[in-house]
N, CA, C and O atoms as CSV, one atom per row, in Angstrom:
chain,resi,resn,atom,element,x,y,z
A,1,UNK,N,N,131.318,107.023,127.479
A,1,UNK,CA,C,132.391,107.850,126.947
A,1,UNK,C,C,133.520,107.922,127.982
A,1,UNK,O,O,133.265,108.163,129.162
A,2,UNK,N,N,134.746,107.719,127.549
A,2,UNK,CA,C,135.899,107.782,128.453
A,2,UNK,C,C,136.224,109.232,128.802
A,2,UNK,O,O,135.768,110.162,128.137
A,3,UNK,N,N,137.019,109.406,129.856
A,3,UNK,CA,C,137.471,110.759,130.213
A,3,UNK,C,C,138.213,111.387,129.047
A,3,UNK,O,O,138.032,112.572,128.763
A,4,UNK,N,N,139.050,110.606,128.364
A,4,UNK,CA,C,139.794,111.111,127.214
A,4,UNK,C,C,138.834,111.612,126.142
A,4,UNK,O,O,139.028,112.706,125.611
A,5,UNK,N,N,137.817,110.846,125.818
A,5,UNK,CA,C,136.849,111.254,124.789
A,5,UNK,C,C,136.093,112.507,125.208
A,5,UNK,O,O,135.845,113.386,124.383
A,6,UNK,N,N,135.726,112.594,126.478
A,6,UNK,CA,C,135.019,113.784,126.979
A,6,UNK,C,C,135.900,115.026,126.883
A,6,UNK,O,O,135.445,116.087,126.455
A,7,UNK,N,N,137.164,114.887,127.285
A,7,UNK,CA,C,138.071,116.031,127.247
A,7,UNK,C,C,138.381,116.459,125.819
A,7,UNK,O,O,138.474,117.655,125.542
A,8,UNK,N,N,138.543,115.510,124.914
A,8,UNK,CA,C,138.770,115.856,123.513
A,8,UNK,C,C,137.543,116.564,122.947
A,8,UNK,O,O,137.678,117.555,122.229
A,9,UNK,N,N,136.350,116.069,123.262
A,9,UNK,CA,C,135.118,116.687,122.766
A,9,UNK,C,C,134.968,118.121,123.282
A,9,UNK,O,O,134.515,119.005,122.554
A,10,UNK,N,N,135.347,118.339,124.529
A,10,UNK,CA,C,135.154,119.666,125.136
A,10,UNK,C,C,136.269,120.656,124.803
A,10,UNK,O,O,136.005,121.833,124.556
A,11,UNK,N,N,137.531,120.170,124.797
A,11,UNK,CA,C,138.670,121.082,124.673
A,11,UNK,C,C,139.565,120.842,123.467
A,11,UNK,O,O,140.452,121.649,123.188
A,12,UNK,N,N,139.351,119.762,122.758
A,12,UNK,CA,C,140.223,119.424,121.648
A,12,UNK,C,C,141.344,118.509,122.109
A,12,UNK,O,O,141.411,118.120,123.275
A,13,UNK,N,N,142.228,118.170,121.170
A,13,UNK,CA,C,143.330,117.259,121.469
A,13,UNK,C,C,144.646,118.025,121.503
A,13,UNK,O,O,145.223,118.303,120.452
A,14,UNK,N,N,145.129,118.370,122.693
A,14,UNK,CA,C,146.378,119.122,122.793
A,14,UNK,C,C,147.576,118.362,122.243
A,14,UNK,O,O,148.587,118.969,121.891
A,15,UNK,N,N,147.473,117.060,122.166
A,15,UNK,CA,C,148.560,116.248,121.630
A,15,UNK,C,C,148.777,116.592,120.157
A,15,UNK,O,O,149.905,116.551,119.665
A,16,UNK,N,N,147.704,116.929,119.461
A,16,UNK,CA,C,147.772,117.251,118.035
A,16,UNK,C,C,147.916,118.753,117.768
A,16,UNK,O,O,148.517,119.153,116.771
A,17,UNK,N,N,147.361,119.580,118.661
A,17,UNK,CA,C,147.350,121.039,118.449
A,17,UNK,C,C,147.799,121.746,119.733
A,17,UNK,O,O,147.053,122.537,120.311
A,18,UNK,N,N,149.018,121.452,120.163
A,18,UNK,CA,C,149.503,121.928,121.457
A,18,UNK,C,C,149.498,123.452,121.590
A,18,UNK,O,O,148.999,123.976,122.586
A,19,UNK,N,N,150.035,124.162,120.623
A,19,UNK,CA,C,150.143,125.619,120.775
A,19,UNK,C,C,148.770,126.288,120.796
A,19,UNK,O,O,148.554,127.229,121.560
A,20,UNK,N,N,147.841,125.814,119.968
A,20,UNK,CA,C,146.494,126.383,119.969
A,20,UNK,C,C,145.790,126.088,121.290
A,20,UNK,O,O,145.119,126.955,121.849
A,21,UNK,N,N,145.944,124.862,121.785
A,21,UNK,CA,C,145.345,124.487,123.060
A,21,UNK,C,C,145.900,125.354,124.188
A,21,UNK,O,O,145.146,125.889,125.000
A,22,UNK,N,N,147.211,125.485,124.227
A,22,UNK,CA,C,147.834,126.281,125.287
A,22,UNK,C,C,147.351,127.729,125.265
A,22,UNK,O,O,147.034,128.298,126.309
A,23,UNK,N,N,147.296,128.312,124.089
A,23,UNK,CA,C,146.870,129.711,123.984
A,23,UNK,C,C,145.442,129.903,124.490
A,23,UNK,O,O,145.127,130.924,125.102
A,24,UNK,N,N,144.590,128.929,124.233
A,24,UNK,CA,C,143.179,129.064,124.599
A,24,UNK,C,C,142.876,128.650,126.038
A,24,UNK,O,O,142.046,129.279,126.695
A,25,UNK,N,N,143.540,127.594,126.542
A,25,UNK,CA,C,143.086,126.979,127.786
A,25,UNK,C,C,144.068,127.014,128.957
A,25,UNK,O,O,143.653,126.805,130.097
A,26,UNK,N,N,145.331,127.267,128.720
A,26,UNK,CA,C,146.305,127.152,129.802
A,26,UNK,C,C,146.602,128.491,130.471
A,26,UNK,O,O,146.472,129.554,129.865
A,27,UNK,N,N,147.007,128.408,131.745
A,27,UNK,CA,C,147.355,129.605,132.498
A,27,UNK,C,C,148.431,129.269,133.528
A,27,UNK,O,O,148.610,128.112,133.908
A,28,UNK,N,N,149.133,130.291,133.964
A,28,UNK,CA,C,150.056,130.153,135.087
A,28,UNK,C,C,149.327,130.671,136.316
A,28,UNK,O,O,148.956,131.843,136.384
A,29,UNK,N,N,149.129,129.797,137.277
A,29,UNK,CA,C,148.492,130.192,138.532
A,29,UNK,C,C,149.576,130.405,139.583
A,29,UNK,O,O,150.303,129.476,139.937
A,30,UNK,N,N,149.676,131.624,140.072
A,30,UNK,CA,C,150.638,131.959,141.125
A,30,UNK,C,C,150.021,131.570,142.469
A,30,UNK,O,O,149.524,132.418,143.210
A,31,UNK,N,N,150.063,130.291,142.762
A,31,UNK,CA,C,149.372,129.723,143.917
A,31,UNK,C,C,149.939,130.191,145.251
A,31,UNK,O,O,149.222,130.213,146.252
A,32,UNK,N,N,151.199,130.560,145.281
A,32,UNK,CA,C,151.785,130.963,146.551
A,32,UNK,C,C,151.242,132.312,147.029
A,32,UNK,O,O,151.362,132.641,148.209
A,33,UNK,N,N,150.648,133.091,146.128
A,33,UNK,CA,C,150.009,134.331,146.547
A,33,UNK,C,C,148.880,134.049,147.538
A,33,UNK,O,O,148.691,134.794,148.499
A,34,UNK,N,N,148.125,132.961,147.295
A,34,UNK,CA,C,147.009,132.593,148.169
A,34,UNK,C,C,147.414,131.606,149.250
A,34,UNK,O,O,146.828,131.585,150.333
A,35,UNK,N,N,148.410,130.796,148.959
A,35,UNK,CA,C,148.825,129.726,149.867
A,35,UNK,C,C,150.340,129.802,150.066
A,35,UNK,O,O,151.087,128.991,149.519
A,36,UNK,N,N,150.788,130.794,150.861
A,36,UNK,CA,C,152.232,131.038,150.993
A,36,UNK,C,C,153.012,129.895,151.629
A,36,UNK,O,O,154.239,129.865,151.527
A,37,UNK,N,N,152.341,128.963,152.276
A,37,UNK,CA,C,153.075,127.851,152.887
A,37,UNK,C,C,153.449,126.765,151.878
A,37,UNK,O,O,154.207,125.852,152.207
A,38,UNK,N,N,152.928,126.856,150.658
A,38,UNK,CA,C,153.300,125.872,149.640
A,38,UNK,C,C,154.789,126.001,149.315
A,38,UNK,O,O,155.315,127.113,149.281
A,39,UNK,N,N,155.464,124.895,149.078
A,39,UNK,CA,C,156.903,124.937,148.798
A,39,UNK,C,C,157.241,125.222,147.331
A,39,UNK,O,O,158.377,125.001,146.910
A,40,UNK,N,N,156.285,125.703,146.560
A,40,UNK,CA,C,156.492,126.069,145.156
A,40,UNK,C,C,155.644,127.299,144.882
A,40,UNK,O,O,154.759,127.637,145.667
A,41,UNK,N,N,155.916,127.967,143.769
A,41,UNK,CA,C,155.275,129.256,143.515
A,41,UNK,C,C,154.128,129.213,142.519
A,41,UNK,O,O,153.126,129.906,142.695
A,42,UNK,N,N,154.266,128.404,141.473
A,42,UNK,CA,C,153.272,128.440,140.390
A,42,UNK,C,C,152.972,127.051,139.859
A,42,UNK,O,O,153.749,126.106,139.998
A,43,UNK,N,N,151.790,126.981,139.236
A,43,UNK,CA,C,151.377,125.771,138.530
A,43,UNK,C,C,150.879,126.203,137.151
A,43,UNK,O,O,150.010,127.067,137.038
A,44,UNK,N,N,151.427,125.604,136.128
A,44,UNK,CA,C,150.961,125.832,134.758
A,44,UNK,C,C,149.912,124.771,134.489
A,44,UNK,O,O,150.233,123.591,134.350
A,45,UNK,N,N,148.642,125.197,134.414
A,45,UNK,CA,C,147.541,124.241,134.346
A,45,UNK,C,C,146.400,124.779,133.477
A,45,UNK,O,O,146.429,125.922,133.019
A,46,UNK,N,N,145.411,123.937,133.267
A,46,UNK,CA,C,144.186,124.326,132.569
A,46,UNK,C,C,143.528,125.435,133.379
A,46,UNK,O,O,143.440,125.335,134.602
A,47,UNK,N,N,143.072,126.478,132.721
A,47,UNK,CA,C,142.515,127.619,133.456
A,47,UNK,C,C,141.299,127.228,134.296
A,47,UNK,O,O,141.041,127.855,135.323
A,48,UNK,N,N,140.553,126.214,133.883
A,48,UNK,CA,C,139.398,125.776,134.661
A,48,UNK,C,C,139.781,124.924,135.865
A,48,UNK,O,O,138.935,124.623,136.707
A,49,UNK,N,N,141.049,124.534,135.954
A,49,UNK,CA,C,141.513,123.755,137.093
A,49,UNK,C,C,141.837,124.644,138.290
A,49,UNK,O,O,141.795,124.179,139.429
A,50,UNK,N,N,142.153,125.891,138.055
A,50,UNK,CA,C,142.567,126.792,139.137
A,50,UNK,C,C,141.525,126.851,140.263
A,50,UNK,O,O,141.890,126.641,141.419
A,51,UNK,N,N,140.245,127.128,139.978
A,51,UNK,CA,C,139.289,127.181,141.100
A,51,UNK,C,C,139.141,125.844,141.825
A,51,UNK,O,O,138.837,125.811,143.017
A,52,UNK,N,N,139.352,124.756,141.111
A,52,UNK,CA,C,139.269,123.431,141.737
A,52,UNK,C,C,140.455,123.202,142.670
A,52,UNK,O,O,140.291,122.649,143.757
A,53,UNK,N,N,141.634,123.619,142.258
A,53,UNK,CA,C,142.810,123.530,143.122
A,53,UNK,C,C,142.662,124.458,144.326
A,53,UNK,O,O,143.048,124.096,145.438
A,54,UNK,N,N,142.113,125.638,144.116
A,54,UNK,CA,C,141.900,126.568,145.230
A,54,UNK,C,C,141.007,125.936,146.300
A,54,UNK,O,O,141.279,126.073,147.492
A,55,UNK,N,N,139.952,125.251,145.882
A,55,UNK,CA,C,139.051,124.582,146.836
A,55,UNK,C,C,139.792,123.517,147.630
A,55,UNK,O,O,139.646,123.425,148.849
A,56,UNK,N,N,140.585,122.714,146.934
A,56,UNK,CA,C,141.317,121.637,147.618
A,56,UNK,C,C,142.337,122.218,148.586
A,56,UNK,O,O,142.390,121.816,149.748
A,57,UNK,N,N,143.142,123.157,148.117
A,57,UNK,CA,C,144.181,123.722,148.974
A,57,UNK,C,C,143.565,124.408,150.195
A,57,UNK,O,O,144.105,124.313,151.297
A,58,UNK,N,N,142.443,125.095,150.006
A,58,UNK,CA,C,141.766,125.749,151.134
A,58,UNK,C,C,141.293,124.700,152.141
A,58,UNK,O,O,141.473,124.869,153.347
A,59,UNK,N,N,140.690,123.622,151.650
A,59,UNK,CA,C,140.215,122.558,152.545
A,59,UNK,C,C,141.382,121.882,153.260
A,59,UNK,O,O,141.286,121.568,154.446
A,60,UNK,N,N,142.483,121.656,152.543
A,60,UNK,CA,C,143.664,121.058,153.170
A,60,UNK,C,C,144.231,121.986,154.235
A,60,UNK,O,O,144.630,121.533,155.308
A,61,UNK,N,N,144.268,123.273,153.947
A,61,UNK,CA,C,144.783,124.255,154.905
A,61,UNK,C,C,143.913,124.278,156.165
A,61,UNK,O,O,144.432,124.300,157.281
A,62,UNK,N,N,142.601,124.272,155.984
A,62,UNK,CA,C,141.675,124.290,157.122
A,62,UNK,C,C,141.844,123.069,158.014
A,62,UNK,O,O,141.616,123.149,159.221
A,63,UNK,N,N,142.239,121.948,157.438
A,63,UNK,CA,C,142.426,120.713,158.195
A,63,UNK,C,C,143.893,120.500,158.599
A,63,UNK,O,O,144.257,119.437,159.100
A,64,UNK,N,N,144.713,121.508,158.379
A,64,UNK,CA,C,146.138,121.452,158.694
A,64,UNK,C,C,146.848,120.316,157.949
A,64,UNK,O,O,147.737,119.663,158.495
A,65,UNK,N,N,146.442,120.092,156.696
A,65,UNK,CA,C,147.005,119.021,155.889
A,65,UNK,C,C,147.802,119.520,154.689
A,65,UNK,O,O,148.447,118.725,154.006
A,66,UNK,N,N,147.767,120.820,154.422
A,66,UNK,CA,C,148.474,121.363,153.262
A,66,UNK,C,C,149.979,121.086,153.362
A,66,UNK,O,O,150.674,120.988,152.350
A,67,UNK,N,N,150.458,120.966,154.583
A,67,UNK,CA,C,151.888,120.708,154.808
A,67,UNK,C,C,152.334,119.351,154.269
A,67,UNK,O,O,153.533,119.106,154.136
A,68,UNK,N,N,151.379,118.460,153.953
A,68,UNK,CA,C,151.762,117.169,153.367
A,68,UNK,C,C,152.319,117.323,151.956
A,68,UNK,O,O,153.013,116.435,151.461
A,69,UNK,N,N,152.017,118.452,151.305
A,69,UNK,CA,C,152.574,118.707,149.974
A,69,UNK,C,C,153.967,119.290,150.146
A,69,UNK,O,O,154.142,120.391,150.668
A,70,UNK,N,N,154.952,118.527,149.696
A,70,UNK,CA,C,156.351,118.951,149.836
A,70,UNK,C,C,156.966,119.367,148.510
A,70,UNK,O,O,157.829,120.244,148.471
A,71,UNK,N,N,156.522,118.735,147.413
A,71,UNK,CA,C,157.040,119.092,146.094
A,71,UNK,C,C,155.912,119.073,145.071
A,71,UNK,O,O,154.961,118.299,145.179
A,72,UNK,N,N,156.042,119.935,144.089
A,72,UNK,CA,C,155.164,119.926,142.926
A,72,UNK,C,C,155.959,119.294,141.798
A,72,UNK,O,O,157.074,119.723,141.499
A,73,UNK,N,N,155.381,118.268,141.171
A,73,UNK,CA,C,156.147,117.494,140.203
A,73,UNK,C,C,155.511,117.421,138.828
A,73,UNK,O,O,155.833,116.530,138.042
A,74,UNK,N,N,154.617,118.343,138.529
A,74,UNK,CA,C,154.119,118.423,137.168
A,74,UNK,C,C,152.612,118.529,137.042
A,74,UNK,O,O,151.845,118.123,137.915
A,75,UNK,N,N,152.230,119.100,135.901
A,75,UNK,CA,C,150.825,119.234,135.565
A,75,UNK,C,C,150.661,119.032,134.065
A,75,UNK,O,O,150.367,117.920,133.627
A,76,UNK,N,N,150.843,120.076,133.274
A,76,UNK,CA,C,150.608,120.003,131.836
A,76,UNK,C,C,151.760,119.305,131.130
A,76,UNK,O,O,152.898,119.773,131.158
A,77,UNK,N,N,151.451,118.183,130.498
A,77,UNK,CA,C,152.446,117.460,129.715
A,77,UNK,C,C,151.715,116.528,128.752
A,77,UNK,O,O,151.328,115.424,129.137
A,78,UNK,N,N,151.521,116.962,127.497
A,78,UNK,CA,C,150.854,116.079,126.530
A,78,UNK,C,C,151.656,114.793,126.318
A,78,UNK,O,O,152.770,114.817,125.796
A,79,UNK,N,N,151.063,113.671,126.735
A,79,UNK,CA,C,151.742,112.377,126.618
A,79,UNK,C,C,150.725,111.253,126.805
A,79,UNK,O,O,149.594,111.467,127.241
A,80,UNK,N,N,151.170,110.065,126.462
A,80,UNK,CA,C,150.357,108.877,126.718
A,80,UNK,C,C,150.614,108.402,128.144
A,80,UNK,O,O,151.665,108.677,128.723
A,81,UNK,N,N,149.637,107.682,128.704
A,81,UNK,CA,C,149.834,107.067,130.015
A,81,UNK,C,C,150.975,106.062,129.893
A,81,UNK,O,O,151.024,105.278,128.945
A,82,UNK,N,N,151.894,106.092,130.864
A,82,UNK,CA,C,153.024,105.160,130.833
A,82,UNK,C,C,152.515,103.728,130.748
A,82,UNK,O,O,151.700,103.290,131.560
A,83,UNK,N,N,153.014,103.009,129.747
A,83,UNK,CA,C,152.613,101.626,129.544
A,83,UNK,C,C,151.434,101.458,128.598
A,83,UNK,O,O,151.083,100.334,128.237
A,84,UNK,N,N,150.820,102.569,128.191
A,84,UNK,CA,C,149.648,102.505,127.307
A,84,UNK,C,C,149.884,103.246,125.992
A,84,UNK,O,O,148.936,103.634,125.309
A,85,UNK,N,N,151.148,103.437,125.648
A,85,UNK,CA,C,151.492,104.156,124.417
A,85,UNK,C,C,150.920,103.457,123.190
A,85,UNK,O,O,150.393,104.119,122.297
A,86,UNK,N,N,151.015,102.132,123.132
A,86,UNK,CA,C,150.526,101.386,121.961
A,86,UNK,C,C,149.012,101.522,121.799
A,86,UNK,O,O,148.498,101.496,120.680
A,87,UNK,N,N,148.304,101.666,122.912
A,87,UNK,CA,C,146.843,101.822,122.859
A,87,UNK,C,C,146.439,103.290,122.661
A,87,UNK,O,O,145.260,103.609,122.501
A,88,UNK,N,N,147.442,104.168,122.676
A,88,UNK,CA,C,147.234,105.606,122.472
A,88,UNK,C,C,146.236,106.205,123.470
A,88,UNK,O,O,145.367,106.996,123.102
A,89,UNK,N,N,146.382,105.809,124.742
A,89,UNK,CA,C,145.541,106.367,125.802
A,89,UNK,C,C,146.280,107.551,126.406
A,89,UNK,O,O,147.354,107.403,126.988
A,90,UNK,N,N,145.686,108.724,126.255
A,90,UNK,CA,C,146.333,109.950,126.714
A,90,UNK,C,C,146.199,110.124,128.221
A,90,UNK,O,O,145.171,109.795,128.813
A,91,UNK,N,N,147.246,110.642,128.820
A,91,UNK,CA,C,147.228,111.007,130.229
A,91,UNK,C,C,146.366,112.252,130.411
A,91,UNK,O,O,146.276,113.084,129.508
A,92,UNK,N,N,145.740,112.381,131.563
A,92,UNK,CA,C,144.961,113.584,131.884
A,92,UNK,C,C,145.894,114.797,131.998
A,92,UNK,O,O,145.440,115.937,131.898
A,93,UNK,N,N,147.193,114.558,132.205
A,93,UNK,CA,C,148.171,115.644,132.171
A,93,UNK,C,C,148.168,116.343,130.807
A,93,UNK,O,O,148.555,117.508,130.706
A,94,UNK,N,N,147.740,115.644,129.775
A,94,UNK,CA,C,147.708,116.205,128.418
A,94,UNK,C,C,146.854,117.466,128.362
A,94,UNK,O,O,147.129,118.358,127.560
A,95,UNK,N,N,145.833,117.555,129.190
A,95,UNK,CA,C,144.947,118.732,129.225
A,95,UNK,C,C,145.276,119.672,130.376
A,95,UNK,O,O,144.572,120.663,130.571
A,96,UNK,N,N,146.316,119.392,131.135
A,96,UNK,CA,C,146.640,120.229,132.292
A,96,UNK,C,C,145.602,120.091,133.393
A,96,UNK,O,O,145.373,121.027,134.159
A,97,UNK,N,N,144.969,118.917,133.473
A,97,UNK,CA,C,143.904,118.658,134.449
A,97,UNK,C,C,144.331,117.644,135.507
A,97,UNK,O,O,143.493,117.097,136.223
A,98,UNK,N,N,145.627,117.397,135.602
A,98,UNK,CA,C,146.171,116.491,136.614
A,98,UNK,C,C,147.426,117.125,137.197
A,98,UNK,O,O,148.186,117.799,136.501
A,99,UNK,N,N,147.624,116.894,138.488
A,99,UNK,CA,C,148.814,117.394,139.179
A,99,UNK,C,C,149.489,116.245,139.916
A,99,UNK,O,O,148.835,115.313,140.385
A,100,UNK,N,N,150.793,116.334,140.005
A,100,UNK,CA,C,151.576,115.355,140.753
A,100,UNK,C,C,152.288,116.076,141.890
A,100,UNK,O,O,152.875,117.141,141.699
A,101,UNK,N,N,152.224,115.477,143.078
A,101,UNK,CA,C,152.903,116.006,144.256
A,101,UNK,C,C,153.712,114.894,144.924
A,101,UNK,O,O,153.310,113.731,144.927
A,102,UNK,N,N,154.852,115.271,145.487
A,102,UNK,CA,C,155.691,114.370,146.273
A,102,UNK,C,C,156.028,113.092,145.504
A,102,UNK,O,O,155.928,111.991,146.046
A,103,UNK,N,N,156.421,113.242,144.258
A,103,UNK,CA,C,156.683,112.077,143.400
A,103,UNK,C,C,157.755,111.149,143.972
A,103,UNK,O,O,157.615,109.929,143.879
A,104,UNK,N,N,158.798,111.685,144.547
A,104,UNK,CA,C,159.870,110.843,145.071
A,104,UNK,C,C,159.383,109.952,146.217
A,104,UNK,O,O,159.856,108.827,146.379
A,105,UNK,N,N,158.445,110.458,147.002
A,105,UNK,CA,C,157.908,109.688,148.126
A,105,UNK,C,C,156.756,108.776,147.711
A,105,UNK,O,O,156.441,107.816,148.414
A,106,UNK,N,N,156.131,109.069,146.582
A,106,UNK,CA,C,154.942,108.349,146.133
A,106,UNK,C,C,155.122,107.877,144.695
A,106,UNK,O,O,154.388,108.320,143.811
A,107,UNK,N,N,156.079,106.989,144.440
A,107,UNK,CA,C,156.365,106.586,143.060
A,107,UNK,C,C,155.238,105.753,142.451
A,107,UNK,O,O,154.426,105.155,143.156
A,108,UNK,N,N,155.218,105.736,141.126
A,108,UNK,CA,C,154.262,104.913,140.406
A,108,UNK,C,C,154.377,103.478,140.905
A,108,UNK,O,O,155.470,102.912,140.912
A,109,UNK,N,N,153.272,102.891,141.317
A,109,UNK,CA,C,153.247,101.537,141.837
A,109,UNK,C,C,153.284,101.458,143.357
A,109,UNK,O,O,153.113,100.378,143.921
A,110,UNK,N,N,153.504,102.583,144.028
A,110,UNK,CA,C,153.509,102.616,145.491
A,110,UNK,C,C,154.921,102.758,146.006
A,110,UNK,O,O,155.857,102.694,145.209
A,111,UNK,N,N,155.121,102.945,147.283
A,111,UNK,CA,C,154.160,103.047,148.361
A,111,UNK,C,C,153.461,104.400,148.393
A,111,UNK,O,O,153.811,105.307,147.637
A,112,UNK,N,N,152.471,104.529,149.273
A,112,UNK,CA,C,151.695,105.761,149.410
A,112,UNK,C,C,152.075,106.405,150.735
A,112,UNK,O,O,151.902,105.815,151.801
A,113,UNK,N,N,152.596,107.629,150.651
A,113,UNK,CA,C,153.034,108.328,151.860
A,113,UNK,C,C,152.039,109.390,152.337
A,113,UNK,O,O,152.182,109.908,153.444
A,114,UNK,N,N,151.037,109.721,151.525
A,114,UNK,CA,C,150.016,110.673,151.957
A,114,UNK,C,C,149.109,110.006,152.985
A,114,UNK,O,O,148.880,108.798,152.926
A,115,UNK,N,N,148.591,110.796,153.931
A,115,UNK,CA,C,147.640,110.238,154.894
A,115,UNK,C,C,146.296,110.014,154.208
A,115,UNK,O,O,145.982,110.650,153.202
A,116,UNK,N,N,145.529,109.121,154.758
A,116,UNK,CA,C,144.205,108.840,154.208
A,116,UNK,C,C,143.307,110.076,154.303
A,116,UNK,O,O,142.491,110.310,153.411
A,117,UNK,N,N,143.443,110.859,155.356
A,117,UNK,CA,C,142.646,112.084,155.508
A,117,UNK,C,C,142.965,113.075,154.386
A,117,UNK,O,O,142.061,113.694,153.825
A,118,UNK,N,N,144.239,113.222,154.067
A,118,UNK,CA,C,144.674,114.085,152.962
A,118,UNK,C,C,144.021,113.637,151.653
A,118,UNK,O,O,143.468,114.456,150.918
A,119,UNK,N,N,144.087,112.345,151.369
A,119,UNK,CA,C,143.508,111.807,150.129
A,119,UNK,C,C,141.997,111.966,150.105
A,119,UNK,O,O,141.414,112.213,149.050
A,120,UNK,N,N,141.363,111.826,151.257
A,120,UNK,CA,C,139.903,111.931,151.315
A,120,UNK,C,C,139.427,113.345,150.994
A,120,UNK,O,O,138.350,113.512,150.420
A,121,UNK,N,N,140.194,114.349,151.346
A,121,UNK,CA,C,139.835,115.739,150.994
A,121,UNK,C,C,139.698,115.862,149.482
A,121,UNK,O,O,138.731,116.442,148.988
A,122,UNK,N,N,140.655,115.323,148.753
A,122,UNK,CA,C,140.612,115.367,147.282
A,122,UNK,C,C,139.380,114.624,146.766
A,122,UNK,O,O,138.646,115.133,145.919
A,123,UNK,N,N,139.162,113.417,147.284
A,123,UNK,CA,C,138.005,112.622,146.846
A,123,UNK,C,C,136.699,113.365,147.105
A,123,UNK,O,O,135.821,113.414,146.243
A,124,UNK,N,N,136.579,113.940,148.294
A,124,UNK,CA,C,135.343,114.633,148.674
A,124,UNK,C,C,135.036,115.817,147.770
A,124,UNK,O,O,133.880,116.218,147.633
A,125,UNK,N,N,136.073,116.374,147.154
A,125,UNK,CA,C,135.888,117.506,146.250
A,125,UNK,C,C,135.844,117.070,144.785
A,125,UNK,O,O,135.966,117.901,143.885
A,126,UNK,N,N,135.672,115.785,144.550
A,126,UNK,CA,C,135.421,115.272,143.207
A,126,UNK,C,C,136.630,114.957,142.369
A,126,UNK,O,O,136.520,114.827,141.150
A,127,UNK,N,N,137.780,114.831,142.992
A,127,UNK,CA,C,139.018,114.537,142.268
A,127,UNK,C,C,139.258,113.030,142.204
A,127,UNK,O,O,138.884,112.290,143.115
A,128,UNK,N,N,139.882,112.592,141.127
A,128,UNK,CA,C,140.401,111.243,141.046
A,128,UNK,C,C,141.733,111.201,141.760
A,128,UNK,O,O,142.570,112.085,141.578
A,129,UNK,N,N,141.934,110.181,142.569
A,129,UNK,CA,C,143.132,110.044,143.391
A,129,UNK,C,C,143.899,108.821,142.904
A,129,UNK,O,O,143.356,107.717,142.867
A,130,UNK,N,N,145.151,109.015,142.534
A,130,UNK,CA,C,145.957,107.941,141.967
A,130,UNK,C,C,146.146,106.742,142.875
A,130,UNK,O,O,146.427,105.645,142.394
A,131,UNK,N,N,145.998,106.926,144.168
A,131,UNK,CA,C,146.087,105.787,145.086
A,131,UNK,C,C,144.977,104.782,144.801
A,131,UNK,O,O,145.126,103.593,145.085
A,132,UNK,N,N,143.864,105.254,144.239
A,132,UNK,CA,C,142.703,104.408,143.988
A,132,UNK,C,C,142.753,103.700,142.636
A,132,UNK,O,O,141.875,102.895,142.326
A,133,UNK,N,N,143.771,103.994,141.832
A,133,UNK,CA,C,143.867,103.383,140.505
A,133,UNK,C,C,144.278,101.915,140.618
A,133,UNK,O,O,144.867,101.497,141.614
A,134,UNK,N,N,143.961,101.150,139.588
A,134,UNK,CA,C,144.358,99.737,139.541
A,134,UNK,C,C,145.884,99.626,139.699
A,134,UNK,O,O,146.385,98.789,140.450
A,135,UNK,N,N,146.603,100.486,138.977
A,135,UNK,CA,C,148.060,100.600,139.146
A,135,UNK,C,C,148.268,101.874,139.973
A,135,UNK,O,O,148.127,102.982,139.457
A,136,UNK,N,N,148.598,101.712,141.243
A,136,UNK,CA,C,148.693,102.846,142.168
A,136,UNK,C,C,149.654,103.903,141.634
A,136,UNK,O,O,150.768,103.605,141.202
A,137,UNK,N,N,149.180,105.154,141.681
A,137,UNK,CA,C,149.972,106.308,141.260
A,137,UNK,C,C,149.702,107.420,142.275
A,137,UNK,O,O,149.075,108.432,141.961
A,138,UNK,N,N,150.191,107.206,143.494
A,138,UNK,CA,C,149.806,108.044,144.631
A,138,UNK,C,C,150.184,109.512,144.509
A,138,UNK,O,O,149.617,110.347,145.213
A,139,UNK,N,N,151.117,109.846,143.644
A,139,UNK,CA,C,151.486,111.258,143.448
A,139,UNK,C,C,150.428,112.025,142.660
A,139,UNK,O,O,150.428,113.256,142.655
A,140,UNK,N,N,149.523,111.300,141.993
A,140,UNK,CA,C,148.640,111.824,140.945
A,140,UNK,C,C,147.233,112.155,141.463
A,140,UNK,O,O,146.604,111.370,142.173
A,141,UNK,N,N,146.768,113.356,141.075
A,141,UNK,CA,C,145.413,113.817,141.386
A,141,UNK,C,C,144.862,114.427,140.090
A,141,UNK,O,O,145.541,115.222,139.440
A,142,UNK,N,N,143.626,114.053,139.715
A,142,UNK,CA,C,143.073,114.563,138.465
A,142,UNK,C,C,141.633,114.994,138.617
A,142,UNK,O,O,140.873,114.446,139.415
A,143,UNK,N,N,141.282,115.995,137.825
A,143,UNK,CA,C,139.904,116.523,137.817
A,143,UNK,C,C,139.492,116.599,136.354
A,143,UNK,O,O,139.988,117.446,135.611
A,144,UNK,N,N,138.604,115.736,135.945
A,144,UNK,CA,C,138.237,115.667,134.535
A,144,UNK,C,C,136.900,116.318,134.217
A,144,UNK,O,O,136.584,116.519,133.044
A,145,UNK,N,N,136.119,116.647,135.209
A,145,UNK,CA,C,134.818,117.275,134.972
A,145,UNK,C,C,134.871,118.773,135.239
A,145,UNK,O,O,134.136,119.302,136.072
A,146,UNK,N,N,135.758,119.440,134.511
A,146,UNK,CA,C,135.880,120.901,134.657
A,146,UNK,C,C,135.374,121.591,133.406
A,146,UNK,O,O,135.391,122.820,133.328
């Protein structure tokens, strides 16, 4: 079963029922309350993603790596993966289970400006890291088993 199929089975298809999905599963997390050094205040994401982001940000802070995050560039956006519209493959952003950081420095296709240690923190906590994708998307981090 693909990640898309698992997420649809568990949470439904926000692409088809966006308002119902948002009402049931989405939240605004005021992340700067816990992590004041972040250069942004909130993330609109899947409510089950918040504790996962808290774990990552705490681990990054402990390793003095949280400062590598300079911009927040998106989370919840029901859409197809760029280039896969005809195959109707939904992005994990569709469920608010993916976040993008430092998009200008880490464009789709590369280069990758995050340090390997920074990326390893995400991997160690069970996140998919866009640098590891066949088509590099270094700004992208996703958690599909929430």
